[in-house]
C-alpha positions as CSV (number, residue, x, y, z in Angstrom):
1,X,4.7,-8.2,-35.5
2,X,5.8,-6.9,-32.1
3,X,9.2,-5.2,-32.0
4,X,11.9,-7.4,-30.6
5,X,14.1,-5.6,-28.2
6,X,17.4,-7.0,-27.0
7,X,17.6,-7.5,-23.2
8,X,21.0,-5.7,-23.5
9,X,19.4,-2.7,-25.0
10,X,20.4,0.2,-22.6
11,X,17.2,2.1,-23.4
12,X,15.1,-0.8,-22.0
13,X,15.9,-1.2,-18.3
14,X,15.7,-4.5,-16.4
15,X,14.4,-4.5,-12.9
16,X,16.2,-6.3,-10.0
17,X,14.7,-9.6,-11.2
18,X,15.5,-9.2,-14.9
19,X,12.0,-8.1,-16.0
20,X,11.5,-5.6,-18.8
21,X,8.7,-3.1,-18.8
22,X,6.1,-3.6,-21.5
23,X,2.7,-2.6,-20.2
24,X,1.5,0.6,-18.6
25,X,-1.8,0.8,-16.8
26,X,-3.1,4.4,-16.5
27,X,-5.8,5.3,-14.0
28,X,-7.7,8.3,-15.4
29,X,-10.3,8.5,-12.7
30,X,-10.4,7.5,-9.0
31,X,-14.2,7.7,-8.8
32,X,-16.6,4.9,-9.8
33,X,-20.3,4.4,-10.3
34,X,-20.2,1.0,-8.6
35,X,-19.3,0.1,-5.0
36,X,-17.9,-3.5,-5.4
37,X,-17.1,-4.8,-2.0
38,X,-13.7,-6.3,-3.1
39,X,-12.6,-3.0,-4.6
40,X,-14.5,0.0,-3.3
41,X,-16.9,-1.0,-0.5
42,X,-19.6,1.6,0.1
43,X,-19.1,1.5,3.9
44,X,-15.6,3.0,3.3
45,X,-16.4,5.1,0.1
46,X,-19.7,6.7,1.0
47,X,-21.0,10.2,0.2
48,X,-18.6,11.8,2.5
49,X,-15.5,10.3,1.0
50,X,-13.1,12.8,-0.5
51,X,-12.0,11.9,-4.0
52,X,-9.4,13.8,-6.0
53,X,-10.3,17.1,-7.5
54,X,-9.9,17.7,-11.2
55,X,-6.8,19.8,-10.6
56,X,-5.2,17.0,-8.6
57,X,-5.7,14.5,-11.5
58,X,-3.2,14.5,-14.3
59,X,-4.4,16.4,-17.4
60,X,-4.7,14.6,-20.7
61,X,-1.5,16.5,-21.9
62,X,0.4,15.3,-18.8
63,X,-0.8,11.7,-19.3
64,X,0.2,11.7,-22.9
65,X,3.6,13.2,-22.1
66,X,4.3,10.6,-19.4
67,X,3.1,7.8,-21.7
68,X,5.5,8.9,-24.4
69,X,8.4,8.7,-21.8
70,X,7.3,5.1,-20.9
71,X,7.4,4.2,-24.5
72,X,11.0,5.3,-24.6
73,X,12.0,2.6,-22.1
74,X,9.9,-0.2,-23.6
75,X,6.2,0.2,-23.0
76,X,4.2,-1.0,-26.0
77,X,0.8,-1.6,-24.5
78,X,-1.4,0.9,-22.7
79,X,-4.5,0.2,-20.6
80,X,-6.8,2.9,-19.2
81,X,-8.4,2.0,-15.9
82,X,-10.1,3.7,-13.0
83,X,-12.1,3.7,-10.8
84,X,-14.4,3.8,-13.8
85,X,-12.5,5.4,-16.7
86,X,-15.6,6.3,-18.7
87,X,-16.6,8.8,-15.9
88,X,-13.7,11.0,-17.1
89,X,-15.1,13.6,-19.5
90,X,-13.6,13.7,-22.9
91,X,-11.9,10.3,-22.6
92,X,-12.0,9.6,-26.4
93,X,-9.8,12.6,-26.9
94,X,-7.1,11.1,-24.7
95,X,-7.5,7.8,-26.5
96,X,-6.7,9.5,-29.7
97,X,-3.6,11.2,-28.3
98,X,-2.3,7.9,-26.8
99,X,-3.0,5.8,-29.9
100,X,-1.0,8.3,-32.0
101,X,2.2,7.8,-29.9
102,X,4.9,6.2,-32.1
103,X,5.7,2.7,-30.7
104,X,2.3,2.0,-29.1
105,X,0.9,-1.2,-30.4
106,X,-2.2,-1.6,-28.3
107,X,-4.6,0.7,-26.4
108,X,-7.2,-1.0,-24.2
109,X,-9.8,0.0,-21.6
110,X,-11.1,-1.7,-18.5
111,X,-14.7,-0.7,-17.6
112,X,-17.8,-2.0,-15.8
113,X,-19.5,-1.6,-19.1
114,X,-22.6,0.4,-18.2
115,X,-21.5,3.5,-20.1
116,X,-20.2,1.7,-23.2
117,X,-23.5,2.1,-25.2
118,X,-22.9,5.9,-25.1
119,X,-19.2,5.9,-25.8
120,X,-18.1,2.7,-27.7
121,X,-18.3,4.0,-31.2
122,X,-16.4,7.2,-30.4
123,X,-13.8,5.3,-28.5
124,X,-13.2,3.0,-31.5
125,X,-13.1,6.0,-33.9
126,X,-10.4,7.6,-31.8
127,X,-8.1,4.5,-31.8
128,X,-9.1,2.3,-28.9
129,X,-8.3,-1.3,-29.8
130,X,-10.3,-3.3,-27.3
131,X,-12.1,-3.4,-24.0
132,X,-12.2,-5.6,-20.9
133,X,-15.5,-5.6,-19.0
134,X,-16.0,-6.5,-15.4
135,X,-19.0,-8.8,-14.9
136,X,-19.2,-11.0,-11.8
137,X,-22.5,-12.7,-12.3
138,X,-25.6,-12.8,-14.5
139,X,-27.8,-13.4,-11.5
140,X,-29.4,-10.0,-10.8
141,X,-29.3,-10.4,-7.0
142,X,-25.8,-11.7,-6.9
143,X,-24.7,-8.9,-9.3
144,X,-26.2,-6.2,-7.1
145,X,-24.5,-7.7,-4.0
146,X,-21.1,-7.6,-5.8
147,X,-21.6,-4.2,-7.3
148,X,-22.7,-2.6,-4.1
149,X,-26.3,-2.2,-5.3
150,X,-25.5,-0.4,-8.5
151,X,-26.2,-1.3,-12.1
152,X,-27.6,-4.6,-13.5
153,X,-26.4,-7.5,-15.7
154,X,-28.6,-6.3,-18.5
155,X,-26.9,-2.9,-18.5
156,X,-23.4,-4.6,-18.7
157,X,-24.6,-6.9,-21.4
158,X,-25.8,-4.0,-23.4
159,X,-22.4,-2.4,-23.0
160,X,-20.7,-5.6,-24.3
161,X,-23.1,-5.6,-27.3
162,X,-22.2,-2.0,-28.0
163,X,-18.5,-2.8,-27.9
164,X,-18.9,-5.7,-30.2
165,X,-20.9,-3.6,-32.7
166,X,-18.1,-0.9,-32.6
167,X,-15.4,-3.5,-33.3
168,X,-13.7,-3.2,-29.9
169,X,-12.5,-6.8,-29.8
170,X,-11.4,-9.2,-28.7
171,X,-13.6,-8.4,-25.7
172,X,-12.7,-10.0,-22.4
173,X,-15.1,-10.3,-19.4
174,X,-13.4,-10.3,-16.0
175,X,-15.2,-12.2,-13.2
176,X,-13.8,-12.2,-9.7
177,X,-14.9,-15.4,-8.1
178,X,-15.6,-15.6,-4.3
179,X,-16.6,-18.7,-2.5
180,X,-20.1,-18.5,-1.1
181,X,-20.9,-15.3,-3.0
182,X,-20.9,-15.9,-6.8
183,X,-19.1,-19.2,-7.4
184,X,-22.4,-21.0,-7.9
185,X,-23.2,-18.7,-10.9
186,X,-19.9,-19.2,-12.8
187,X,-21.2,-21.9,-15.1
188,X,-24.2,-19.8,-16.2
189,X,-21.9,-16.9,-17.0
190,X,-19.6,-19.1,-19.1
191,X,-22.5,-20.7,-20.9
192,X,-23.8,-17.3,-21.9
193,X,-20.6,-16.4,-23.7
194,X,-19.7,-19.8,-25.1
195,X,-19.7,-19.7,-28.9
196,X,-19.3,-15.9,-29.0
197,X,-16.2,-13.8,-29.5
198,X,-16.2,-12.8,-25.8
199,X,-13.5,-14.4,-23.6
200,X,-14.4,-14.9,-20.0
201,X,-11.5,-14.7,-17.5
202,X,-12.0,-16.0,-14.0
203,X,-10.0,-14.2,-11.4
204,X,-9.0,-15.5,-8.0
205,X,-10.2,-13.2,-5.2
206,X,-7.2,-11.2,-4.2
207,X,-6.1,-9.2,-1.2
208,X,-5.8,-5.9,-3.0
209,X,-5.9,-2.8,-0.8
210,X,-6.9,-2.7,2.8
211,X,-10.7,-2.4,2.9
212,X,-12.1,-5.4,1.2
213,X,-11.9,-7.7,4.3
214,X,-10.0,-10.4,2.3
215,X,-10.3,-13.9,3.6
216,X,-8.3,-16.7,2.0
217,X,-11.2,-19.1,2.7
218,X,-13.2,-17.2,0.1
219,X,-10.6,-17.9,-2.6
220,X,-11.8,-20.4,-5.2
221,X,-8.7,-21.6,-7.0
222,X,-8.3,-21.7,-10.7
223,X,-7.8,-25.4,-10.5
224,X,-11.2,-25.9,-8.8
225,X,-12.9,-23.8,-11.4
226,X,-11.1,-25.5,-14.3
227,X,-12.0,-28.9,-13.0
228,X,-15.7,-27.9,-12.6
229,X,-15.8,-26.4,-16.1
230,X,-13.9,-29.2,-17.7
231,X,-16.4,-31.7,-16.3
232,X,-19.2,-29.8,-18.2
233,X,-17.3,-28.7,-21.3
234,X,-13.9,-30.4,-21.9
235,X,-11.0,-27.9,-22.1
236,X,-7.7,-27.9,-23.9
237,X,-4.7,-25.8,-22.8
238,X,-3.6,-23.0,-25.1
239,X,-0.1,-21.7,-25.3
240,X,0.4,-18.1,-24.1
241,X,0.2,-15.4,-26.8
242,X,3.3,-13.6,-25.3
243,X,5.7,-13.8,-22.5
244,X,4.2,-12.4,-19.3
245,X,0.5,-13.0,-20.4
246,X,-1.6,-12.7,-17.2
247,X,-4.2,-15.4,-17.9
248,X,-3.7,-19.1,-18.3
249,X,-5.6,-19.8,-21.5
250,X,-7.9,-22.7,-22.4
251,X,-10.0,-23.5,-25.4
252,X,-13.2,-25.5,-25.4
253,X,-12.5,-28.9,-27.0
254,X,-15.7,-28.5,-29.2
255,X,-14.2,-25.3,-30.7
256,X,-16.8,-22.9,-29.1
257,X,-14.3,-20.4,-27.9
258,X,-11.8,-19.8,-25.1
259,X,-11.6,-18.8,-21.5
260,X,-8.8,-17.8,-19.1
261,X,-7.9,-18.1,-15.4
262,X,-6.0,-15.5,-13.5
263,X,-4.1,-17.2,-10.6
264,X,-2.5,-14.5,-8.6
265,X,-3.2,-16.4,-5.3
266,X,-2.7,-20.1,-6.1
267,X,-0.1,-19.8,-8.8
268,X,1.6,-16.4,-8.7
269,X,3.1,-15.0,-11.9
270,X,5.4,-12.3,-10.5
271,X,8.4,-13.7,-12.3
272,X,7.1,-12.6,-15.7
273,X,5.3,-9.4,-14.7
274,X,6.1,-6.5,-17.1
275,X,3.5,-4.0,-15.9
276,X,3.7,-0.6,-14.3
277,X,0.8,1.4,-13.0
278,X,0.2,5.2,-13.0
279,X,-2.4,6.6,-10.7
280,X,-4.8,9.4,-11.7
281,X,-2.7,11.9,-9.7
282,X,0.5,10.8,-11.2
283,X,2.1,8.4,-8.8
284,X,4.0,5.5,-10.4
285,X,3.5,2.0,-8.8
286,X,5.5,-1.1,-9.8
287,X,3.1,-3.6,-8.3
288,X,-0.6,-4.0,-7.8
289,X,0.1,-4.7,-4.1
290,X,2.5,-1.8,-3.6
291,X,2.5,0.1,-0.4
292,X,4.1,3.2,-1.8
293,X,4.9,4.8,-5.2
294,X,7.0,7.5,-6.9
295,X,5.5,10.9,-7.5
296,X,5.8,12.0,-11.2
297,X,3.3,14.8,-11.1
298,X,5.2,17.1,-8.7
299,X,8.5,17.2,-10.6
300,X,6.6,17.5,-13.9
301,X,4.6,20.4,-12.8
302,X,7.7,22.0,-11.3
303,X,9.2,22.1,-14.8
304,X,11.4,19.0,-15.0
305,X,12.7,18.2,-18.5
306,X,11.8,15.1,-20.4
307,X,15.3,13.8,-19.7
308,X,14.9,14.4,-16.0
309,X,11.5,12.7,-16.0
310,X,12.8,9.8,-18.0
311,X,15.6,9.2,-15.6
312,X,13.2,9.2,-12.7
313,X,11.0,6.6,-14.4
314,X,13.9,4.5,-15.5
315,X,15.5,4.6,-12.1
316,X,12.2,3.4,-10.5
317,X,12.0,0.4,-12.8
318,X,15.7,-0.4,-12.3
319,X,15.1,-0.5,-8.5
320,X,12.0,-2.6,-8.8
321,X,12.1,-5.9,-6.8
322,X,8.3,-6.6,-6.3
323,X,7.1,-10.2,-5.9
324,X,4.2,-9.8,-3.4
325,X,2.1,-12.8,-4.6
326,X,5.1,-15.2,-4.6
327,X,5.9,-14.2,-1.0
328,X,2.2,-14.5,0.0
329,X,2.1,-18.0,-1.4
330,X,5.1,-19.1,0.8
331,X,4.5,-17.3,4.1
332,X,2.1,-15.0,5.9
333,X,2.7,-11.4,5.1
334,X,2.7,-8.9,7.9
335,X,-0.2,-6.4,7.7
336,X,1.0,-3.4,5.7
337,X,-1.0,-0.6,4.2
338,X,-1.4,-1.3,0.4
339,X,-2.7,1.0,-2.3
340,X,-6.3,0.5,-3.0
341,X,-7.3,-1.1,-6.3
342,X,-9.8,1.6,-7.4
343,X,-6.9,4.0,-7.2
344,X,-4.6,2.3,-9.7
345,X,-6.9,-0.1,-11.5
346,X,-6.7,-3.9,-11.6
């Protein structure tokens, strides 16, 4: 059972909208072996693009230290992201250190899946609880269009099988749906995983970062998707598993599993957001759509004590007032440089 913390607990700060911190997403690698146009388009991230050097990225010891400080103010769930996190050498070692932190209830990983056959068993042995795999289509041509020409559905499916065999469940498959790109392949994707332990989550195409040429006309709303799926396989709403759960959950009426819808564009869920994000070079962001963050690496490497670092983290959360998706839903948002998704994960 999850620990119940009083909202009056002075060790667990509330942001400006009364939200606690519960989840920390940690980017361990800014590089990726895919070039998905909605995240890391290859025309912007080609061979000449300068990624972080190993010295610029947080070390495993630094990540573990910071994660422990986040636990002190309420974080109970950790998710490792990228870029592609499995490109980070020795990642299972970090998983082991994070899983051992007192107070951590869940350690998860988001990946494109192609490296899971090599690493799944070791990740599980070191304490990883579960994985989320990105898979936008089972159609090989559509997949290659959405991955920037890298990988294949077969490789991702092999990774999912390896994760299942290793016991890294429940496994979730994230699919970003874009009108005119992969929306016609959604039903095939869902049918493939119906009746399995894998939960497909359909994500509305979001305006993350500055380089994905986002167009609202390409957004397929969750309602449209739900209606289409319900007409084929009747759905029944499922109550959220916890406050602030990202996906709207539905079960198949015939009992053959579950799927979810992430509605950041059509039905924003900022009001219950309890997530913070840490970039691979140690910048703390309090929103996926943030335009700036708070540097934790510099003071840490300059010798700041745990108390000093904790106060910096706590103060950042106390000042948090983000609700980008709610504002976007009500009015046009002036163009402003936003942090790229590959840099802080999804």
